[in-house]
C-alpha positions, 0 to 999 in steps of 0.5 A: 439225532437225524444224521445218526439214525440215517447212518445207523440205518445204512450201516445196518442195511449193509451188514444185514445184506452181507451176513443175512440176505446174500446167501448165494454170495452173488453181491459180495462174492468178489470178497470171498478170498479176502481175509477178515482184516481186509473185510474189516478195513473195507467196511470201516472205510465204507462207513467213513466215506458214507459219513463224510458224504452225508456230512458234506451234503448236509453241511449247509443245514447244520 
């Protein structure tokens, strides 16, 4: 349950930052001309990479 909670916290933090905290678009402004499909692909790829890194670093303990 620990790895799932860690990945969930990371995902919620990124989504909250994108939709709620970054009102002025200073951190995510470089994506303003992207289509919705490109944003979904980016965040999906981000989630996959974060998951693989987390699993890779914790593989010794699994």
